[in-house]
C-alpha positions as semicolon CSV with decimal commas, in nm:
position;residue;x (nm);y (nm);z (nm)
1;M;4,300;3,338;3,377
2;T;4,415;3,586;3,625
3;E;4,247;3,629;3,956
4;M;4,043;3,921;4,007
5;P;4,060;4,153;4,320
6;A;3,764;4,214;4,533
7;P;3,507;4,480;4,372
8;D;3,603;4,766;4,608
9;S;3,956;4,762;4,521
10;F;3,946;4,680;4,135
11;T;4,168;4,869;3,907
12;G;4,235;4,776;3,569
13;T;4,583;4,889;3,447
14;T;4,653;4,658;3,134
15;P;4,668;4,891;2,831
16;A;4,395;4,810;2,557
17;A;4,640;4,782;2,300
18;A;4,804;4,496;2,500
19;Y;4,499;4,288;2,514
20;D;4,474;3,970;2,313
21;L;4,108;4,036;2,215
22;E;4,075;3,716;2,033
23;R;4,184;3,493;2,324
24;H;4,047;3,714;2,585
25;T;4,346;3,658;2,833
26;D;4,309;3,988;3,025
27;P;3,972;4,094;3,201
28;I;3,865;4,448;3,197
29;G;3,629;4,448;3,498
30;I;3,434;4,246;3,725
31;V;3,031;4,180;3,781
32;T;2,912;4,343;4,100
33;E;2,556;4,288;4,094
34;I;2,307;4,048;3,878
35;A;1,928;4,146;3,894
36;G;1,749;3,909;3,623
37;A;1,835;4,010;3,271
38;S;2,047;4,298;3,388
39;G;2,337;4,361;3,618
40;R;2,619;4,600;3,705
41;V;2,990;4,585;3,625
42;M;3,268;4,773;3,775
43;F;3,532;4,924;3,540
44;D;3,815;5,179;3,622
45;M;3,859;5,495;3,406
46;A;4,224;5,389;3,306
47;T;4,089;5,069;3,158
48;L;3,813;5,243;2,971
49;A;4,047;5,515;2,842
50;A;4,291;5,264;2,719
51;L;3,990;5,072;2,536
52;A;3,860;5,391;2,377
53;G;4,213;5,450;2,228
54;N;4,223;5,108;2,058
55;D;4,230;5,122;1,686
56;D;3,980;4,838;1,658
57;P;3,637;5,017;1,678
58;V;3,510;4,684;1,834
59;A;3,752;4,693;2,100
60;A;3,707;5,076;2,142
61;A;3,334;5,021;2,188
62;S;3,373;4,758;2,459
63;G;3,282;4,921;2,780
64;Q;3,116;5,232;2,618
65;V;2,735;5,283;2,627
66;G;2,597;5,078;2,342
67;G;2,899;4,855;2,340
68;Q;2,926;4,492;2,428
69;I;3,110;4,297;2,713
70;K;3,113;3,926;2,783
71;V;3,122;3,708;3,104
72;Q;3,223;3,349;3,133
73;V;2,994;3,098;3,304
74;E;3,145;2,771;3,301
75;S;3,162;2,644;2,919
76;R;2,954;2,955;2,817
77;W;3,009;3,297;2,725
78;L;2,734;3,554;2,811
79;V;2,714;3,864;2,612
80;A;2,576;4,183;2,738
81;S;2,532;4,545;2,611
82;V;2,632;4,839;2,816
83;R;2,320;5,065;2,908
84;A;2,490;5,340;3,120
85;L;2,790;5,433;3,283
86;R;2,849;5,616;3,619
87;L;3,157;5,720;3,779
88;Q;3,154;5,550;4,132
89;D;3,454;5,690;4,313
90;L;3,678;5,988;4,174
91;A;3,963;5,887;4,402
92;S;4,010;5,512;4,290
93;G;3,882;5,601;3,958
94;Q;3,616;5,312;3,943
95;V;3,323;5,343;3,705
96;E;3,000;5,145;3,722
97;A;2,814;5,024;3,408
98;Q;2,459;4,891;3,397
99;I;2,447;4,610;3,159
100;D;2,164;4,404;2,992
101;F;2,227;4,042;2,898
102;L;2,151;3,954;2,514
103;G;2,213;3,579;2,517
104;E;2,485;3,322;2,552
105;G;2,705;3,100;2,339
106;D;2,940;2,813;2,390
107;E;3,313;2,835;2,450
108;E;3,536;2,672;2,177
109;K;3,793;2,453;2,384
110;L;4,076;2,512;2,180
111;T;4,068;2,873;2,126
112;G;3,827;2,992;2,400
113;K;3,637;3,175;2,132
114;L;3,244;3,224;2,152
115;Y;3,022;3,018;1,913
116;R;2,687;2,884;1,872
117;F;2,524;3,205;2,004
118;R;2,161;3,196;2,107
119;R;1,893;3,419;2,267
120;G;1,830;3,410;2,630
121;V;2,026;3,312;2,938
122;T;2,023;2,957;3,117
123;R;2,282;3,052;3,389
124;Y;2,380;3,378;3,522
125;P;2,724;3,472;3,666
126;V;2,786;3,549;4,032
127;P;2,916;3,883;4,169
128;G;3,310;3,875;4,116
129;A;3,302;3,723;3,778
130;E;3,538;3,850;3,535
131;V;3,427;4,061;3,220
132;Y;3,616;4,072;2,887
133;P;3,555;4,281;2,572
134;V;3,421;4,123;2,281
135;S;3,614;4,057;1,973
136;R;3,507;4,103;1,598
137;S;3,460;3,722;1,585
138;D;3,238;3,742;1,879
139;L;3,031;3,996;1,704
140;R;3,017;3,760;1,383
141;Q;2,879;3,486;1,600
142;V;2,643;3,694;1,781
143;Y;2,480;3,875;1,490
144;S;2,503;3,613;1,228
145;A;2,202;3,481;1,052
146;D;2,110;3,129;1,100
147;D;1,952;2,930;0,811
148;R;1,629;3,109;0,821
149;A;1,509;3,296;0,523
150;H;1,659;3,653;0,580
151;I;1,783;3,967;0,401
152;E;2,100;4,195;0,502
153;V;2,013;4,567;0,551
154;G;2,342;4,723;0,682
155;A;2,656;4,713;0,911
156;I;2,618;4,634;1,287
157;Y;2,743;4,912;1,520
158;P;3,036;4,970;1,568
159;T;3,169;4,768;1,295
160;N;3,140;4,813;0,907
161;D;3,166;4,452;0,812
162;V;2,958;4,257;1,038
163;R;2,622;4,239;0,881
164;G;2,287;4,289;1,020
165;A;1,998;4,059;0,896
166;L;1,615;4,062;0,931
167;Y;1,437;3,740;0,921
168;I;1,168;3,775;0,660
169;D;0,927;3,507;0,787
170;A;0,946;3,637;1,128
171;M;0,927;4,012;1,069
172;L;0,640;3,965;0,819
173;G;0,440;3,709;1,011
174;K;0,397;3,929;1,317
175;H;0,400;4,282;1,137
176;F;0,671;4,516;1,149
177;A;0,689;4,911;1,198
178;L;0,962;5,164;1,069
179;L;0,967;5,471;1,273
180;G;1,184;5,782;1,226
181;S;1,164;6,165;1,232
182;T;1,133;6,354;0,928
183;G;1,514;6,372;0,738
184;T;1,634;6,067;0,914
185;G;1,623;5,854;0,575
186;K;1,308;5,682;0,680
187;S;1,169;5,652;0,322
188;T;1,518;5,528;0,182
189;A;1,515;5,269;0,469
190;A;1,186;5,168;0,356
191;A;1,278;5,130;-0,008
192;L;1,573;4,949;0,096
193;I;1,382;4,685;0,309
194;L;1,112;4,646;0,043
195;H;1,384;4,622;-0,259
196;R;1,573;4,343;-0,039
197;I;1,253;4,143;0,028
198;C;1,136;4,160;-0,358
199;A;1,482;4,039;-0,462
200;Y;1,460;3,737;-0,223
201;A;1,093;3,691;-0,331
202;P;1,042;3,783;-0,685
203;H;0,723;3,613;-0,697
204;G;0,579;3,762;-0,366
205;H;0,263;3,984;-0,327
206;V;0,351;4,327;-0,163
207;V;0,095;4,617;-0,175
208;M;0,228;4,983;-0,073
209;I;-0,007;5,267;0,001
210;D;0,218;5,569;-0,104
211;P;0,043;5,896;0,020
212;H;0,281;6,142;-0,129
213;G;0,391;5,974;-0,482
214;E;0,751;5,905;-0,356
215;Y;0,791;5,531;-0,423
216;A;0,707;5,516;-0,797
217;A;1,052;5,650;-0,852
218;A;1,223;5,363;-0,662
219;F;1,019;5,067;-0,795
220;R;0,983;5,158;-1,161
221;D;1,183;4,871;-1,269
222;N;1,045;4,602;-1,026
223;G;0,699;4,724;-0,928
224;A;0,372;4,784;-1,080
225;L;0,265;5,139;-1,055
226;Y;-0,091;5,258;-1,005
227;D;-0,249;5,610;-0,956
228;V;-0,569;5,785;-1,037
229;S;-0,477;5,748;-1,403
230;N;-0,489;5,348;-1,397
231;L;-0,584;5,222;-1,091
232;Q;-0,940;5,160;-1,185
233;M;-1,096;5,082;-0,860
234;P;-1,464;5,006;-0,892
235;Y;-1,686;5,203;-0,632
236;W;-1,898;4,900;-0,603
237;L;-1,635;4,726;-0,415
238;M;-1,685;4,956;-0,128
239;N;-1,894;4,791;0,183
240;F;-2,195;4,959;0,351
241;E;-1,982;5,161;0,598
242;E;-1,760;5,288;0,323
243;H;-2,053;5,409;0,117
244;C;-2,176;5,595;0,415
245;E;-1,862;5,796;0,442
246;V;-1,868;5,881;0,093
247;F;-2,227;5,948;0,019
248;L;-2,366;6,072;0,357
249;T;-2,306;6,430;0,440
250;S;-2,530;6,448;0,766
251;E;-2,454;6,431;1,127
252;G;-2,617;6,311;1,454
253;A;-2,961;6,149;1,443
254;D;-3,010;6,260;1,074
255;R;-2,709;6,033;0,971
256;Q;-2,874;5,754;1,110
257;M;-3,169;5,799;0,906
258;D;-2,980;5,855;0,606
259;A;-2,780;5,544;0,643
260;D;-3,094;5,326;0,682
261;I;-3,225;5,480;0,348
262;L;-2,905;5,423;0,169
263;A;-2,884;5,063;0,327
264;K;-3,211;4,981;0,175
265;C;-3,163;5,145;-0,179
266;L;-2,824;4,996;-0,207
267;L;-2,935;4,643;-0,137
268;A;-3,199;4,699;-0,419
269;A;-2,939;4,826;-0,639
270;R;-2,711;4,549;-0,600
271;G;-3,008;4,293;-0,644
272;K;-3,085;4,430;-0,996
273;S;-2,743;4,317;-1,162
274;R;-2,683;3,978;-1,298
275;V;-2,433;3,884;-1,047
276;G;-2,687;3,992;-0,751
277;Q;-2,967;3,793;-0,877
278;N;-2,763;3,491;-0,863
279;I;-2,696;3,540;-0,496
280;P;-2,980;3,374;-0,273
281;K;-2,892;3,576;0,037
282;L;-2,763;3,880;-0,109
283;T;-2,625;4,158;0,167
284;V;-2,559;4,522;0,159
285;D;-2,172;4,449;0,185
286;A;-2,138;4,186;-0,095
287;P;-1,884;4,336;-0,343
288;V;-2,161;4,304;-0,628
289;P;-2,144;4,538;-0,928
290;Y;-2,435;4,785;-0,950
291;L;-2,536;5,103;-1,151
292;L;-2,496;5,427;-0,985
293;S;-2,818;5,532;-1,193
294;D;-3,019;5,241;-1,045
295;L;-2,922;5,343;-0,685
296;T;-3,027;5,701;-0,757
297;A;-3,354;5,556;-0,938
298;Q;-3,442;5,355;-0,624
299;L;-3,380;5,651;-0,406
300;Q;-3,651;5,815;-0,633
301;V;-3,873;5,549;-0,609
302;E;-3,854;5,535;-0,218
303;M;-3,882;5,909;-0,200
304;G;-4,221;5,895;-0,380
305;K;-4,361;5,645;-0,132
306;M;-4,650;5,787;0,077
307;D;-4,573;5,552;0,358
308;K;-4,216;5,637;0,396
309;A;-4,122;5,731;0,768
310;S;-3,953;6,072;0,690
311;N;-3,984;6,370;0,475
312;S;-3,811;6,387;0,147
313;A;-3,489;6,580;0,264
314;P;-3,274;6,254;0,328
315;Y;-3,332;6,115;-0,019
316;L;-3,254;6,448;-0,184
317;R;-2,942;6,476;0,025
318;I;-2,811;6,124;-0,083
319;K;-2,911;6,164;-0,440
320;S;-2,750;6,497;-0,460
321;K;-2,404;6,382;-0,347
322;I;-2,412;6,086;-0,570
323;E;-2,475;6,305;-0,852
324;E;-2,221;6,553;-0,744
325;I;-1,938;6,269;-0,751
326;K;-2,044;6,151;-1,072
327;A;-2,009;6,483;-1,237
328;D;-1,670;6,553;-1,074
329;P;-1,385;6,424;-1,270
330;R;-1,147;6,402;-0,984
331;Y;-1,360;6,094;-0,907
332;G;-1,333;5,918;-1,224
333;F;-1,073;5,675;-1,126
334;M;-1,336;5,515;-0,894
335;F;-1,661;5,637;-1,009
336;S;-1,654;5,624;-1,395
337;G;-1,926;5,435;-1,559
338;M;-1,649;5,214;-1,722
339;L;-1,610;5,033;-1,398
340;V;-1,950;4,880;-1,385
341;G;-1,846;4,545;-1,527
342;D;-1,758;4,263;-1,307
343;T;-1,381;4,341;-1,283
344;M;-1,310;4,220;-0,944
345;A;-1,096;3,929;-1,015
346;N;-0,905;4,126;-1,255
347;F;-0,847;4,405;-0,995
348;I;-0,740;4,163;-0,736
349;S;-0,489;4,026;-0,979
350;R;-0,338;4,342;-1,083
351;V;-0,302;4,485;-0,738
352;F;-0,224;4,197;-0,529
353;R;0,036;4,077;-0,812
354;L;-0,139;3,748;-0,855
355;P;0,079;3,634;-1,051
356;G;0,347;3,896;-1,032
357;D;0,522;3,874;-1,360
358;G;0,823;3,972;-1,201
359;K;0,693;4,269;-1,042
360;P;0,615;4,154;-0,701
361;I;0,530;4,513;-0,552
362;S;0,229;4,744;-0,632
363;I;0,288;5,093;-0,560
364;I;-0,043;5,283;-0,514
365;D;0,008;5,634;-0,517
366;V;-0,294;5,793;-0,361
367;S;-0,147;6,148;-0,383
368;G;-0,397;6,246;-0,660
369;V;-0,704;6,114;-0,489
370;P;-0,930;6,367;-0,360
371;S;-0,864;6,431;0,014
372;D;-1,219;6,361;0,124
373;I;-1,217;6,012;-0,010
374;T;-0,854;5,911;0,052
375;S;-0,925;5,748;0,366
376;V;-1,184;5,557;0,191
377;V;-0,979;5,440;-0,087
378;V;-0,711;5,318;0,162
379;A;-0,987;5,148;0,349
380;V;-1,109;4,966;0,048
381;L;-0,779;4,845;-0,063
382;S;-0,681;4,736;0,288
383;R;-1,014;4,568;0,335
384;M;-0,982;4,382;0,006
385;V;-0,639;4,226;0,120
386;F;-0,783;4,117;0,443
387;D;-1,090;3,980;0,289
388;F;-0,949;3,814;0,004
389;A;-0,733;3,623;0,271
390;I;-1,018;3,520;0,481
391;W;-1,244;3,405;0,186
392;S;-0,937;3,205;0,032
393;R;-0,861;3,008;0,335
394;N;-0,924;2,673;0,162
395;E;-0,715;2,773;-0,132
396;P;-0,325;2,740;-0,175
397;K;-0,184;3,023;0,061
398;R;-0,080;3,341;-0,118
399;P;0,026;3,571;0,174
400;V;0,025;3,966;0,105
401;L;0,225;4,252;0,281
402;L;0,031;4,550;0,301
403;V;0,270;4,848;0,395
404;C;0,112;5,188;0,489
405;E;0,319;5,492;0,489
406;E;0,221;5,801;0,701
407;A;0,033;5,530;0,903
408;H;-0,090;5,774;1,166
409;R;-0,304;5,959;0,930
410;Y;-0,502;5,630;0,888
411;I;-0,522;5,477;1,247
412;P;-0,516;5,799;1,453
413;S;-0,496;5,799;1,848
414;D;-0,824;5,948;1,860
415;R;-1,090;5,692;1,922
416;D;-1,381;5,923;1,893
417;D;-1,325;5,966;1,546
418;A;-1,281;5,596;1,419
419;T;-1,318;5,562;1,064
420;S;-1,346;5,251;0,828
421;V;-0,975;5,279;0,748
422;S;-0,892;5,287;1,115
423;R;-1,103;5,006;1,192
424;I;-0,987;4,768;0,921
425;L;-0,608;4,853;0,986
426;G;-0,666;4,788;1,347
427;R;-0,823;4,452;1,268
428;I;-0,539;4,355;1,048
429;A;-0,291;4,450;1,310
430;K;-0,471;4,207;1,563
431;E;-0,578;3,928;1,350
432;G;-0,384;3,951;1,013
433;R;-0,121;3,707;1,071
434;K;-0,381;3,437;1,122
435;Y;-0,491;3,476;0,770
436;G;-0,148;3,538;0,591
437;V;-0,177;3,917;0,580
438;A;0,143;4,105;0,693
439;L;0,121;4,475;0,798
440;G;0,403;4,717;0,763
441;L;0,361;5,053;0,926
442;I;0,576;5,365;0,833
443;T;0,539;5,671;1,056
444;Q;0,716;5,964;1,187
445;R;0,475;6,017;1,460
446;P;0,425;5,693;1,655
447;S;0,264;5,867;1,957
448;D;-0,014;5,962;1,712
449;L;-0,097;5,588;1,639
450;A;-0,405;5,417;1,788
451;E;-0,294;5,272;2,111
452;G;-0,215;4,900;2,086
453;V;-0,141;4,909;1,727
454;L;0,230;4,947;1,761
455;S;0,246;4,682;2,030
456;Q;0,097;4,435;1,761
457;C;0,407;4,506;1,554
458;G;0,641;4,199;1,644
459;T;0,942;4,381;1,514
460;I;1,025;4,772;1,540
461;I;1,283;4,950;1,341
462;S;1,337;5,267;1,480
463;M;1,552;5,549;1,352
464;R;1,598;5,868;1,512
465;L;1,294;6,022;1,709
466;N;1,334;6,389;1,825
467;N;1,011;6,403;2,018
468;D;0,980;6,289;2,369
469;R;0,612;6,190;2,331
470;D;0,736;5,940;2,042
471;Q;1,032;5,806;2,247
472;A;0,806;5,739;2,536
473;F;0,566;5,545;2,304
474;V;0,810;5,344;2,152
475;R;0,961;5,253;2,470
476;A;0,653;5,125;2,581
477;A;0,613;4,900;2,274
478;M;0,951;4,770;2,290
479;P;1,061;4,431;2,471
480;E;1,198;4,434;2,787
481;G;1,548;4,327;2,648
482;A;1,585;4,614;2,422
483;R;1,511;4,884;2,663
484;G;1,906;4,965;2,705
485;F;1,904;5,065;2,331
486;L;1,648;5,316;2,379
487;D;1,863;5,592;2,517
488;S;2,054;5,589;2,181
489;I;1,760;5,666;1,964
490;P;1,755;6,053;1,996
491;A;2,140;6,034;1,912
492;L;2,131;5,811;1,615
493;S;2,272;5,935;1,284
494;N;2,090;5,962;0,961
495;R;2,018;5,605;0,788
496;E;2,104;5,452;1,128
497;C;1,847;5,257;1,347
498;I;1,767;5,030;1,617
499;I;1,595;4,692;1,524
500;C;1,448;4,469;1,800
501;G;1,176;4,204;1,814
502;E;1,098;3,888;1,615
503;G;1,258;3,993;1,301
504;V;1,615;3,974;1,472
505;G;1,794;3,741;1,700
506;I;1,862;3,995;1,951
507;P;1,818;4,385;1,951
508;I;2,077;4,543;1,707
509;R;2,198;4,900;1,607
510;V;2,244;4,903;1,209
511;A;2,373;5,153;0,969
512;F;2,171;5,091;0,649
513;D;2,335;5,014;0,334
514;T;2,345;5,277;0,082
515;L;2,073;5,243;-0,176
516;E;2,146;5,290;-0,548
517;E;2,031;5,630;-0,692
518;E;1,787;5,451;-0,926
519;H;1,626;5,265;-0,639
520;R;1,570;5,571;-0,395
521;P;1,220;5,730;-0,362
522;A;1,178;6,078;-0,472
523;S;1,183;6,212;-0,109
524;G;1,476;6,458;-0,120
525;D;1,469;6,777;0,063
526;P;1,488;7,112;-0,126
527;L;1,821;7,290;-0,124
528;F;1,718;7,638;-0,051
529;S;2,048;7,785;-0,076
530;E;2,080;7,641;-0,415
531;L;1,747;7,667;-0,570
532;W;1,687;8,025;-0,439
533;S;1,979;8,130;-0,669
534;D;1,795;7,965;-0,964
535;V;1,611;8,259;-1,148
536;G;1,406;8,292;-1,458
537;Q;1,102;8,141;-1,609
538;E;0,879;8,243;-1,301
539;E;0,592;8,345;-1,536
540;E;0,615;8,004;-1,748
541;I;0,619;7,801;-1,395
542;I;0,320;8,006;-1,271
543;E;0,121;7,976;-1,587
544;R;0,188;7,571;-1,601
545;T;0,096;7,549;-1,232
546;V;-0,219;7,745;-1,256
547;Q;-0,333;7,538;-1,558
548;K;-0,276;7,202;-1,369
549;W;-0,432;7,357;-1,058
550;R;-0,772;7,448;-1,232
551;M;-0,745;7,120;-1,439
552;Q;-0,697;6,935;-1,102
553;G;-0,439;6,677;-1,255
554;K;-0,090;6,648;-1,236
């Protein structure tokens, strides 16, 4: 290899078109500084311009922000990504680059190529070491998936044929988050990842909370679809905290008094059922069937006692709320009298896909759920996943993936307004992996998530984020080695993302594969220019809409 001049006099003049990119015979710069996992490299403008003009996109990206270069240390090749470029001296044309080391691979003796790439660096180069562009075969080695179970999701930047892969066990075992501003293709990306997981594991167990009714269209062939018309979620599956959120309307000191009354009456109602009578130490949280009529009757009995500690107002408040919910048809999917039987095992089997019958994912469309109990419904579903994992610890393992779209709705950053759903999802984020519960969070506002939840996600898939607060939040959650990729997040194209963490060998920039039309969620943005030119039938549209509006049904 050619001897490099001193750092203050280095000028590269070899045209990029003349580079033997596969054998790396010509250096393109030198290392000037090493500081832990990062360093600095000196290029010159002529070399960078020549590289940028190369027909090979891999060669063209070397030496550019987001591109990769490599440095030889004895019999190893160290691969690094370029984080930033700065003109050092205009007269000499010297350009300084900041780099972050990604890992290292062995040098193949006959060809000089890189192979057996691995994360981490065992020995760093010294200042003056020569820098070379990476080749396409290098990138295949760097980004090739090993023998672990994985799914391919797209092409590695800047290529169209080097595949980006996600390791299933590592990604799900330590949770993942998919982030992206509205309009970046986040929903389609989520559908793509879930389709690939379902194709790899057709007997898996995936539960997705869909707040907008988008994903039913994407999984109608390989998923079980549930909404208010067929969910049939029994109210008695709620624990005491969730009962309080539904049945109590008071605040402050009155709420605590009402909660004490509800706890006593609820325990008595559960104890009246056949299942409850067979449990020697029945608790108020036990998922035991009971009749709402038994609960209201017990409230009436307690209200009539002369030695009660309060007046009749708390009893009447709770009783009125229960009767209001029973009479409202919107709550029928949960509070119907048909749901009193012991259907718990059947509900778990259907929703958790045990067995899956070739449909490993269940889509829970909660868009038709009344807004005042949506969070409770999500809390019950999430807690059922977690509690099932805890109570089945001595059984054969059946891990479940819980995917929560619009996660910032349910785990908000405002700790003063903690709810049952925020507490259970926060607990799953912290403890779920111990019991075989994987959590997938999808959100467009990561800065609105509760502090610490995002940092519990071992894999972060970030699409374009336009908001500075969101970018700062993601920056704090990303591992140190991925910081160099953060600057490109605001400039990502639609369907493009940065992936870092446990699910990938090293941080990668990926363009997601195009998903088939029939597998995409129904989340397309309206085309105003076209739809506003479509006129006619306005009276019929309004009439049908008003009818459904009044019927409170789709």
